[in-house]
N, C-alpha and C positions, 0 to 999 in steps of 0.2 A: 347577704346573710339573712336567714329566716328570723323574723321578730320573735324574741322570747321575753317572757315576763316571769320574774321570780316571785313566789308567793309562799309564805309560811302558813301552814295550817294552824288556825287558832282553835281554842277550846269551843268557841261559839259555832265553829264550822262542823262540829261533830255531833253524832246522835248518842243515844243512851248506851250503845255498844262501844262507843269510843272511836268510831271511824267516821270519816267525812260523810255527812248526810247527803243523800243523792242529789237533791236540788242545789246544794251549795257548790257543787263542782261547776254548775252552769254559771253561778254568780262569779266564781273565780275566772272562768273563761271570759265573761263579760268585762271583768276588770282588765284582762289582757287586751281585749278588743279596744277598750277606751284608751289604754296606754299606747297602743299601736297608732290609733288615730292622732293622739297628741304628738307622738314621736314623729309623725309624718308632716306635722305643721298645721293640722286642723285644730282650730280653736275649740276646745272641748266645752267651754262654758257657752259659747254661741251655738254649738252643735246641739246641746241638750236643753238649752233654756230658750223657750219661746221660738222654736224653729218654724220655718214655713214648710219644711220637709221633715219627715220622720222615717225611720228604718226599723219598723217593728219586726220582731222574730215571729215567723209564721210556722217554723218547724224546728224542733230541737231533738237531738239524740245523743245519748251517752252510753259508752261501753266501759264498764269497770273491770279492770284486769287484775288488780291487786288492791288490798285495803290501804287507805291513807289515814294517818294518825296525827293527833295534835303534836305540833313541833316539827313535822316533816317539812323539808324545804323543797317545794315543787318548782319545776320549770315548766311553763306553759308556752308552747310554740304554736303559732297560728299561721295558717295559710288561707287568705281569702281568695275567692275566685268569682268572677262575674259569670252569671249563668243566664242572663237575659238582659234586655234593655232596662228593666226596672227591678232586677233582683240580683243578689249575690249570696254566696255561701261561705262560711268560715269553717275550716277544719282545724281542730285543736288536738295537740298531742301533749299529754301531761306526763312528765317523767319525774322520777325520784332516783337520784344517783345513777343516771343514764339508763334506767329501766322504765319502760312505758307502763304506767299504772292505770291510765284511762285515755280514752279517745272520745272526742265530742264533735258534733256538727251543729251549727246554727244556720238557718236560712232566713234571710231578711228580704223584705220588699220595700221599695221606696214609695211613699205616699205623700200626697198633699195633706197637710194637717187639717186644714179647714174643710175640704170636701171629702176627705178620706178616699180619694181616687188614686190609682196607681200613676206614678210619674216616672219618666226616664231618670236614671241615675245622674246626679250633677257631676260636673267636671272634677271637683275636688275628690269625690268618692271614686271616680274612674281612675284618677291619678293614684290614689291610695291602693286600689286593687291592682293596677298594673305594676306599681313599684314592688309590692309584696310578691306578686307572681314572678317577676323577674328575679327577685332575691331568692325565692324558693327554688326556681329552676337552676340558678347558679349554685346553690347549696347542693342540690341533687347531683349536678355534674361533678362537683368537687368530691362528693362522697363516692360516686362510682369510680372516679379516677383513683382514689385512695384504696378502694377494694381491689382494683386491678393490680396495683403496685405491690 
């Protein structure tokens, strides 16, 4: 099953027009990423507090398809994918009542915190990537079988 994270849009997430401020959707996606890591058994506190490795975002992209308002209950699905020995990408699909309202991508690179040099992804991150990839592939196969029937 693809990892999903439910998030209610708060007033602080919106701009003067009453819709989700563009940068805040990336913050919500990052919440889903953190939750996914924890769900897979990665200790979030150790991961983000004085780590020897870090995974900064080096690229981000968001497509807004429909407005999102305060009180909306969003579902954020994420599919991470390894794209090199030292980097991975996460695709996000944000839905409201089964309608896609936004899509996002974040690309991360693994670096040594002290030297700021690229490093190979550690085993726990490779395991997280592979588990989520298998779950996404399984969900796609189930969806295609449902469409055929």
